LOMINU-524545 format. One line per field, with one value per residue (C-alpha): residue in one letter; x, y, z. Coordinates in steps of 0.5 Angstrom, whole numbers, always signed. Example, Ala and Ser with C-alpha at 12.3 -4.5 7.8 and 13.67 -1.06 7.14 Angstrom:
<sites>
resn	A|S .
c1	+25|+27 .
c2	-9|-2 .
c3	+16|+14 .
</sites>
This chain:
<sites>
resn	M|H|R|G|R|I|L|R|L|P|S|D|V|L|C|S|I|I|M|D|C|R|L|P|I|E|A|R|S|E|A|R|R|L|M|S|D|T|E|Q|F|P|T|S|I|K|R|L|K|A|S|G|P|E|S|R|L|S|I|L|V|V|T|Q|W|H|I|G|D|L|I|Q|T|F|P|A|L|R|D|L|R|N|A|Y|P|Q|A|H|I|T|A|F|I|N|S|F|P|A|S|L|L|E|G|C|P|Y|I|D|R|V|V|K|G|F|D|I|D|Y|N|K|T|P|L|A|R|L|R|F|Y|W|R|A|A|R|T|F|L|A|P|L|K|R|F|D|M|V|I|M|L|T|P|P|P|R|S|I|L|L|L|S|H|L|A|G|A|R|K|I|L|S|F|E|K|G|P|G|S|D|L|G|R|L|A|R|L|L|T|H|N|L|G|V|A|E|R|T|M|S|D|R|L|R|S|I|A|P|L|Q|A|L|G|I|P|T|S|P|H|Y|D|P|I|S|W|I|S|E|S|A|K|E|Q|T|R|A|L|L|A|R|Y|G|V|S|G|P|Y|V|V|F|H|P|G|C|H|W|G|C|N|E|W|E|D|E|R|W|A|E|L|G|D|L|V|Q|E|Q|I|G|S|R|I|V|I|T|G|T|Q|E|E|F|P|K|A|R|R|I|V|G|M|M|K|K|P|A|I|N|L|T|G|R|T|S|L|L|D|F|V|N|C|I|T|G|A|Q|L|L|V|G|V|D|G|A|Q|T|Q|I|A|L|A|Q|K|T|P|A|V|I|L|F|G|A|D|S|P|I|R|I|G|L|Q|P|G|E|K|M|A|V|V|R|R|W|A|G|P|D|F|P|G|H|L|D|P|H|C|H|L|A|R|G|S|C|H|H|P|D|C|R|A|E|R|T|L|S|K|I|T|V|A|D|V|W|A|E|V|Q|R|V|I|G|D|V|K|T|F|D|V|R|R|S|T|F|D|V .
c1	-12|-15|-11|-8|-9|-3|+0|+2|+7|+11|+18|+19|+13|+15|+22|+19|+15|+21|+26|+21|+23|+30|+34|+37|+35|+41|+40|+33|+35|+39|+34|+29|+34|+35|+28|+27|+31|+25|+30|+31|+25|+19|+15|+8|+9|+4|+2|+2|-4|-5|-1|-5|-4|+1|+5|+12|+10|+15|+17|+22|+25|+28|+33|+39|+44|+51|+54|+51|+44|+44|+46|+41|+36|+38|+34|+28|+30|+31|+24|+21|+25|+22|+15|+15|+20|+18|+18|+23|+26|+29|+33|+34|+40|+46|+52|+58|+55|+52|+58|+55|+49|+53|+51|+46|+40|+35|+35|+35|+37|+40|+39|+45|+40|+42|+49|+52|+54|+50|+51|+49|+50|+45|+48|+48|+41|+40|+43|+39|+33|+34|+36|+30|+25|+28|+27|+20|+17|+21|+16|+16|+19|+12|+13|+7|+9|+14|+17|+21|+25|+28|+24|+24|+25|+18|+20|+21|+14|+11|+15|+12|+5|+6|+9|+2|+5|-1|+2|+7|+9|+13|+14|+11|+16|+23|+30|+32|+25|+18|+13|+8|+2|+4|+4|-3|-1|+2|-3|+0|+3|+7|+7|+13|+20|+23|+31|+31|+29|+34|+34|+33|+27|+25|+26|+22|+16|+13|+13|+10|+4|+4|+3|+10|+13|+20|+26|+31|+36|+42|+44|+51|+53|+55|+54|+61|+65|+71|+75|+73|+75|+82|+83|+83|+87|+92|+92|+93|+99|+102|+102|+105|+98|+98|+94|+89|+88|+84|+81|+82|+77|+79|+77|+70|+68|+66|+71|+67|+66|+74|+78|+85|+91|+95|+89|+89|+96|+96|+90|+94|+100|+96|+92|+99|+102|+97|+93|+98|+94|+97|+93|+90|+87|+82|+79|+78|+84|+82|+83|+90|+94|+90|+92|+99|+100|+97|+102|+108|+106|+106|+111|+110|+107|+100|+99|+95|+90|+87|+85|+88|+81|+75|+69|+69|+76|+73|+67|+72|+77|+72|+69|+76|+78|+78|+75|+73|+75|+72|+68|+61|+60|+59|+64|+59|+53|+59|+61|+54|+52|+58|+58|+65|+66|+66|+67|+64|+66|+60|+59|+53|+50|+45|+47|+40|+40|+45|+39|+43|+39|+39|+45|+49|+56|+58|+60|+58|+63|+60|+61|+57|+53|+48|+44|+44|+45|+42|+41|+48|+49|+53|+54|+60|+57|+56|+54|+48|+51|+56|+63|+66|+73|+72|+77|+72|+68|+74|+76|+70|+70|+64|+69|+74|+71|+73|+79|+84|+82|+74|+76|+81|+76|+71|+76|+78|+71|+69|+75|+75|+68|+71|+75|+78|+79|+74|+79|+74|+74|+81|+77|+72|+67|+61 .
c2	-211|-204|-198|-197|-204|-208|-213|-219|-224|-229|-229|-236|-235|-229|-232|-238|-234|-230|-236|-240|-246|-246|-245|-251|-251|-247|-242|-241|-241|-235|-232|-232|-229|-223|-222|-223|-217|-212|-206|-207|-210|-211|-217|-212|-208|-202|-200|-193|-189|-186|-180|-174|-170|-166|-171|-174|-180|-185|-190|-196|-198|-205|-207|-213|-216|-213|-206|-206|-208|-202|-197|-199|-197|-190|-187|-190|-187|-180|-181|-183|-177|-172|-175|-174|-169|-168|-176|-180|-185|-191|-196|-203|-206|-210|-208|-208|-202|-198|-193|-191|-188|-183|-176|-179|-174|-179|-183|-180|-187|-193|-200|-205|-211|-216|-220|-222|-229|-234|-240|-237|-240|-241|-235|-231|-232|-230|-224|-222|-223|-220|-213|-214|-215|-209|-205|-207|-208|-203|-198|-191|-194|-195|-195|-192|-195|-201|-201|-207|-205|-212|-219|-220|-226|-228|-226|-218|-218|-222|-217|-211|-214|-215|-207|-205|-202|-199|-200|-206|-206|-212|-217|-223|-227|-226|-228|-232|-230|-233|-230|-236|-235|-229|-225|-224|-219|-215|-208|-208|-214|-213|-220|-224|-220|-224|-225|-221|-215|-210|-208|-201|-202|-207|-202|-196|-201|-200|-193|-193|-197|-191|-187|-183|-180|-184|-185|-190|-185|-184|-178|-178|-180|-173|-173|-177|-172|-168|-172|-178|-175|-173|-180|-182|-177|-179|-186|-185|-180|-185|-190|-185|-184|-177|-175|-179|-186|-192|-197|-204|-209|-216|-220|-223|-228|-233|-236|-237|-229|-228|-226|-229|-226|-225|-222|-217|-216|-215|-210|-206|-205|-203|-198|-195|-195|-192|-188|-186|-187|-191|-197|-197|-204|-205|-211|-214|-217|-224|-222|-219|-225|-225|-217|-219|-224|-219|-213|-218|-220|-213|-209|-203|-205|-202|-200|-205|-202|-209|-210|-203|-199|-197|-198|-190|-190|-195|-190|-184|-188|-190|-183|-180|-185|-183|-190|-197|-203|-209|-215|-214|-212|-206|-203|-203|-199|-194|-192|-191|-187|-183|-182|-185|-188|-196|-202|-208|-216|-221|-228|-232|-227|-223|-215|-214|-214|-208|-204|-199|-193|-189|-184|-188|-189|-196|-201|-209|-214|-221|-227|-232|-237|-238|-241|-235|-236|-240|-244|-246|-249|-255|-260|-256|-249|-245|-238|-238|-239|-232|-235|-240|-242|-249|-252|-256|-249|-245|-250|-247|-240|-236|-230|-235|-233|-225|-223|-217|-215|-215|-211|-206|-204|-202|-198|-194|-193|-190|-186|-183|-181|-178|-172|-169|-171|-168|-165|-164|-172|-171|-168|-174|-168|-170 .
c3	-6|-4|-3|+4|+6|+10|+6|+11|+9|+13|+12|+9|+5|+2|+1|-3|-7|-9|-10|-14|-9|-13|-7|-2|+5|+8|+3|+5|+12|+11|+7|+13|+17|+13|+12|+20|+21|+22|+22|+15|+12|+16|+15|+15|+9|+8|+1|+1|-1|-8|-9|-11|-17|-15|-12|-16|-20|-18|-24|-24|-30|-30|-35|-35|-39|-42|-43|-50|-48|-42|-48|-52|-47|-47|-52|-48|-42|-45|-48|-41|-38|-43|-42|-35|-33|-26|-24|-20|-24|-21|-26|-23|-27|-27|-22|-27|-32|-27|-27|-34|-31|-26|-27|-33|-33|-35|-28|-21|-17|-19|-16|-17|-17|-23|-23|-30|-27|-32|-27|-21|-14|-9|-5|-11|-13|-5|-6|-12|-9|-3|-7|-11|-5|-1|-8|-9|-2|+3|+6|+2|-4|-8|-15|-19|-26|-27|-34|-36|-42|-42|-41|-33|-29|-26|-19|-21|-24|-18|-14|-18|-17|-9|-9|-12|-18|-22|-29|-30|-37|-41|-46|-44|-47|-50|-50|-44|-41|-41|-36|-37|-33|-29|-35|-33|-28|-33|-34|-41|-44|-50|-53|-55|-56|-62|-62|-69|-65|-63|-56|-58|-61|-56|-50|-53|-54|-47|-48|-55|-51|-46|-52|-51|-57|-58|-63|-63|-65|-60|-56|-54|-47|-45|-38|-36|-31|-33|-28|-31|-38|-35|-32|-39|-42|-37|-39|-46|-45|-40|-46|-51|-55|-58|-64|-68|-66|-69|-63|-65|-60|-63|-56|-55|-49|-55|-59|-65|-65|-66|-72|-73|-69|-75|-79|-74|-74|-82|-82|-76|-80|-86|-82|-79|-86|-90|-85|-80|-74|-68|-66|-59|-57|-52|-48|-42|-37|-40|-47|-46|-48|-55|-56|-54|-59|-64|-62|-62|-70|-72|-75|-71|-65|-62|-56|-51|-46|-45|-38|-36|-37|-33|-36|-37|-40|-45|-47|-47|-51|-57|-56|-58|-63|-71|-72|-69|-72|-67|-67|-64|-57|-52|-57|-62|-58|-55|-62|-65|-59|-59|-67|-68|-75|-74|-78|-74|-76|-75|-75|-73|-69|-74|-75|-75|-67|-67|-69|-74|-76|-82|-82|-77|-79|-79|-84|-82|-85|-85|-89|-85|-89|-83|-80|-75|-68|-64|-70|-71|-64|-63|-57|-55|-56|-49|-53|-49|-42|-43|-45|-49|-52|-53|-58|-61|-63|-65|-70|-74|-73|-76|-78|-81|-88|-87|-90|-89|-96|-94|-87|-90|-96|-91|-87|-93|-95|-88|-87|-94|-92|-85|-89|-83|-76|-71|-66|-61|-60|-57|-51|-51|-53|-58 .
</sites>
């Protein structure tokens, strides 16, 4: 298709293409209604002429999934900004971790495009495709380059092509995504993203294909506002936290990746008795009952902040901690980025995927004999769907062979390497 040509697609055709014909009749009717709103989304979309050499390059970066997955794209976003300091960079991401990009110098605009719902209703899928279509095809929002840092849905690739992006970079296949025949629309096909590849390495691969110098090492998340830090300081003060503290993050969406409550309680008593630091337990509202049980078993109660922190509070709490001890999750990547020493417990999911780099201060505790996820799936396992606490799965926890002595030994080693507590952490500055 030539530059300057008008792309005319009837509303129903465009909706059918975008939705891969998977929506029921009533949802498609709603899509047609949305697309017929000519004030918001004209059905005739003018593809803009190529920008001149002095015009600002427009780049769209697409990434989805969880908080930790977004954080692992930060080295790539940093290096992309360094390579194109004058470009206008838009990030198309999940809605719930978007606050992490507030004030981020790597990004000019954030589109909250994806939802985290694993079992999407027709209406949820409709909302996603509507946001995607408005982002890619609205006039005056043409992108010169679209970089998929995680393997995208097919609809995103198709929209990138329809919008006239001159460069489209992605893996053709990866965890949860297979572009199939549409992979021919890529200008830079990066092949297959193996599950054992860390998200950090996967994210910098498109930049390497463009010849951009990259590094998987983190720079700290230093752009969180002072008002957000003050809010976290007030939260900790309200619960009596002063001086050095250790963060415990025991909860997980998956029961097979949780450690027994009584072991957390025993470890917490050791930390408080031997190190003298308060224990602060973090997690989501759904993880509150587990944290409450742990606190109830301890000789000296911990501070239970599960369900009481915003995402930025969560980042700040880990940034200010003397140590993080937890199961793998977003907290792993936050600790790595913020240079907080950490001891992380692993079950069936391989530690290779966290992308640990030389010099990063993190100890991994694992006693799972294998096979690694996804090879360990049983008929009750819903791990790939985003959440599972089925009682038949919990009977065979993959962390069950990890003892308190195993974790305590790593805590002592990591704490011993940190000769003195860095008081700057109390201000969440790294």
